N, C-alpha and C positions, 0 to 999 in steps of 0.2 A: 503494500500499501504505500502510494507515495503520499507523503506529508509536506507541509510549509508552513513557517512560521511566521508571522506578523510582518515584519519586516520585509519579507520576500515577495510579499502581496504586493507592494508598490513600486515593484521594480518587473513586473510582469507587463507586457505592452497590449494584449489585448484579452484582458480578464472576463471571462463568463462566471460572475459567482454566485452562485444557486446558494440560497438562505433557505434551509429545509424547516425552521422553526415554523412554529402554529403562526396563525395570521395576527392574532394579540402580539404575539412577541415579537412581529417584525414591524409592526404597526408600532410598538413603544420607541423603537431604535432599530435602524439597519445601516450597514456599507452603503453610502452612495451607489447607485447603479446595481445594487444586488437586486437579483428576483426571487421573490416567496414561491417556491414551489413545497408547502408544506407537506412533512412526514404525515402529523395528525391534523386533525381539526383541533378546534379550541374545544372542544367539548372532549375528545377523544383523551387530550392532554390531561384535562381535570381529571378525567375517570381514570388514567392510571397512575396520574399522582396521588389521588385519592387510595387507590391499590396498593402502590406502596408502602406509604405511610400506616395503613391498616394490616394489612396481609404480608409485607414484606417484597423485596427485592425480587425473588423468583418468580412468584404469581402476576406482580406487575410484567414482567418481562414477556411471560406466557402470554397474558392480555394484550399486550405490544404487538405481539407476532400473530395473533389471531386479526385484530385490525389490521396489520399492515399487508398483508399475505395477499388476498383480493386488490390491493391498490398498484401491488409491483409492476405489472405492464404498463398500465397508465402513468404511474410515477417515472418509470425508465422513459419512456416514449418524449414525455413533457420535457425531461432535462434533454433528450437526445435532440429536440427540434431545435435547440440553442447554440449545439454544437457545430463550428464548422473546423476547417484545415487551418486556419490562421490563429485560433482563440485556444487558450486555456482555459479548461473547467477547473474551477476550484467550489467544493463543497464545505459546507460549514452548519453548525448549530450553535448552540450556545455555551458551551464548553469543550466543543472538539470531545463529545462523549461517544454514545451508544449511537446516537441516531447517526451522525454523518458516518460513522465508522459502517455503520448497516448498509448506508445509500451508496457510499463510494465500494463497497464490496460486491453490492448488488451490480453497480455498473461496470465492473470489472468481468463479473460472469456474462455480461452482454458485450464485452468486447468494446467497450467506453472508459477509457483511463480518464481519471481524474483525480487532482490534487486534494486532500484532505487538510483544511487549515485548522492546524493544531491549536488548543484554548479556544478556539470559536469568536463568537461576539464578545465574548467576556475579555480575550485576550487583546481583539482588536480596540474595544473600549480605554481598557487601562494604557494601552500603547498612545492613541491620540492624546490622551491626557496628561500622560508624561511628555509629549511632543511638543504640543500647543504651545506652553510659554517660550520655548525655544527658537520657535517656526516666524516670530515677527521680524518685518525688515525694521532699518535700523531708524526710518523717518515715520512721520505720520502726517500726511494732510488732510486737516478737517474742514469739510464741508459744512458753514452753517448759513441760519436763512430763516426768517419767520416761514409758519407752517404754509405752505402752497406755491414756494418760488421754485421747486420743481428742483431737489436735489438730487432725489434717485434719478430722476431723466438725467439728469447731468451726469452723473456716474454713468450710467449705462452708455450713455453718447461717448463718453470720454474712454469707455473700457470698448467700442468697438474699434476705437482710434490706436490702441494700443495700450493704454496706459492702466498700471496696476490698480484694481479696484478692488474693494473687498464693500459687498452689499449685504448690509447686516440687516437689514429691513426682509428681503429675501429668504436670507437663512434662516432667519425666526418667522417667516409666514406671517409676517404682521408688521404694519406700517407707522408703528410706535406711536399710536395715539388712541385715543377712547375707541375710535370708529375705525382702529387699526386691521379687524380680520374682516371686514366687509366685503364677500365677494372672496376671501382666500380660505373660507373655513374655519377651524378652531385654532391656527396657529400650530408651530413646530412647539415641541416639546426641549428641555434641556439637551436630550441622547442627541436626537436629529440636528438640532442647532452646532453642536459643538463638532458632529460629522461634517457638517459641510461648510464648517470655518475650517477645519483642517482642510479639506478639499480643496478650497478656496487659496489658503494659503501655499498649499503644493502648488497651484498653478501660477504664484506671482514668487516663487523662491528664490529667483535671480535677482529680483527687483532690490534696488535701494532703499526703496519708501513704496508706500501704497495711499490711495485717496479712500477716504472712508467719512460716512456722512456722521455728523455728531447728533448721539443718541444717548438718552438716559443708560444706567447700567442694564436695567431691564428693559429688552425688546417683548410686549407680549407675555409668553411664558418662558422666555430664555434669558437668563443673564450672562452679560459678559466676563471674561475672565477679568484679574486685576491686572495684568500684564499689559491686557489691550487697553484698559481705560487708562493707565497710566501712559502708556504711548502717545493715545490721542491727546490728554491733557496738556503733554509737554510738544504737541507738534506744531506743525505750523499753521494758522489760520486764515481760511478763505471764508468772507463773509459775504451773500449772495441777496442783493434786493432786487425785488421785483414790484410794479404798481400791483395795490391790491386789486384793483380790476381783473387782472391778468392773472392773480392768484386764485380769486374767486373761479374763473373760468376754467383753469387747469383742476381746479378741487371737482367743481361740477361734472367734469368729465371723467373725473379719476373715480369718484365714489357714487354717481347718480346715474349718470346716462348708461352705463352699462349693467346697472342692478335694479334701475327704479320700476320697473313690472315684475320683477319676483316675487310671490306668495310671502317671501320672507322678509323682503327689504325693510316696509314700513316697520314692522316689529325691531328689528337691529337699530332702525335709527333712532326709534323710540327710547329703547334703553340705553342707547349711547345721551341722549339728551335728557334722561334722568339722572345721571351720573351728572352731569353738567350742570344742572340745577341745583344739585346738592350743592355746591363751591360757590354759586354766584348767589349773592346778598341783594344786589340792587333788583327791585320790581319791576320798574319798568322793564328791563332786559330779561329779566325771566318770562314776564306774559308775553314780550315780542318773540321770544323762542317759541314759548307754545302755541303763537297764533301761527308763526311759519310753520309748524309741525302739523297744526291741524289743516291748514290750507294747503301743505306741501309745494310750499315754497322754499324749494333747496336752495335757489342761489344766493335768498335774502338769508335763511339761516343759515349758511356758511360765512355768510359778510360779519353777520353777529357774533359768530363763533370767534372769528378770528378777530376781529376789533374789541372784543371783550373778555373774551376767555383766553384763548391762545397768545396774544400778540403781550398783552401785560406781563406773560410768564417768561417770555422771550430773555429780557436783558438779566434775569436773575441766573438761568440755566448759563449764560455766556461766561457770566464771572468766573465759574469752576475752570477755565482755560487759562493757561497760563501764555503769554507771548503777545507777539504783535497781531493785529486783526488786519488785512488785507479787503478793503470792501470791491466789489464789485457788482454794477448796476447794470442791469441786462435787459429785456422787454421778454423773451420766452427763453426755454432750455437751450435752444441750440444758440442762442445767442452767448447765453452764460458758459457753454461748454468752450464756445469759441474763447473767450475772455480770461478762464480759468487755465484753458491750454498755454494761452497768452502769458499770462502770470507765471506759470510752472515753466515756460520757457526761460522767462526773466530770472528764475530763479534755480535756473540750471537744473530742473527737474523733467527729463526726458520719457517719451513711450518708452516701455522695456525693451523694445526689438532695436530702436536706436541705440540704446545705453549699450546692448550685446553688441551690434554692428559698431 
């Protein structure tokens, strides 16, 4: 049986990673790009676990064999469908135990040769948590700006131009605000965030610096590590400024138009507004927000939220960052990206491919 340690996993050119844990385990955290082909359903895993605790290992193993045996042909065919000549097949479970050993053995009997990841997902998780603090480039360039200036869009534009980017909101599956999960589901948990951050840092491993958005330590369900926060607080600060009309327009296009006809939309917006109302003392502002919600006047709702809720909190957040702030005034994200690129060139911070060439 061929076995591979976690460090070797990241040297494989075209890995096909098959995660054979149950769906609930896979959902809780997985290696980015891994494919879930569960050996047991969530219910079957629970049954086997209960038998193991109450009746012992031998009886649990026998029950597991009874459950798996009828599935073997379909299981092997499903995995085989992902195999090609230029790929390496890697199988893992939670701790690299009986599940992965059994599947790799089944595959070998069928003439399909795969690696078994030693230690499974648990070893991968331990490895990336150990490595993450050591992977940050030397400098951070932090994009600041009031809500709606398009910081995330500017980062995405700069990424297409070859600049080293860490999109933390994408990694967290959350936009970093009370309304941050609208259209994005429940957001990512800490395990998924850490895995995506590890992958993102691998992609910019040769960069001298990275561009990142100013965010509070917690983004949705995820918390940034201290080393990343410290690097950001001591970084180069670029503050984006955009007219409020453009900010409202941008937020309407991001939060309203794609989702306003969805059955869940008004409930999510109402929940967010309730949280805001708890923090706003001015009666006129509270009444205005309630009216815009009743009338579904989303552009005016956004304007009130910006002027009376988000903007007043911005200056306080900026004070946490050390160093000079470079101000950039732009009419839209492309304009802002052009001006950020010009500022980076002025600071001798070039796209990654130009640095490497």
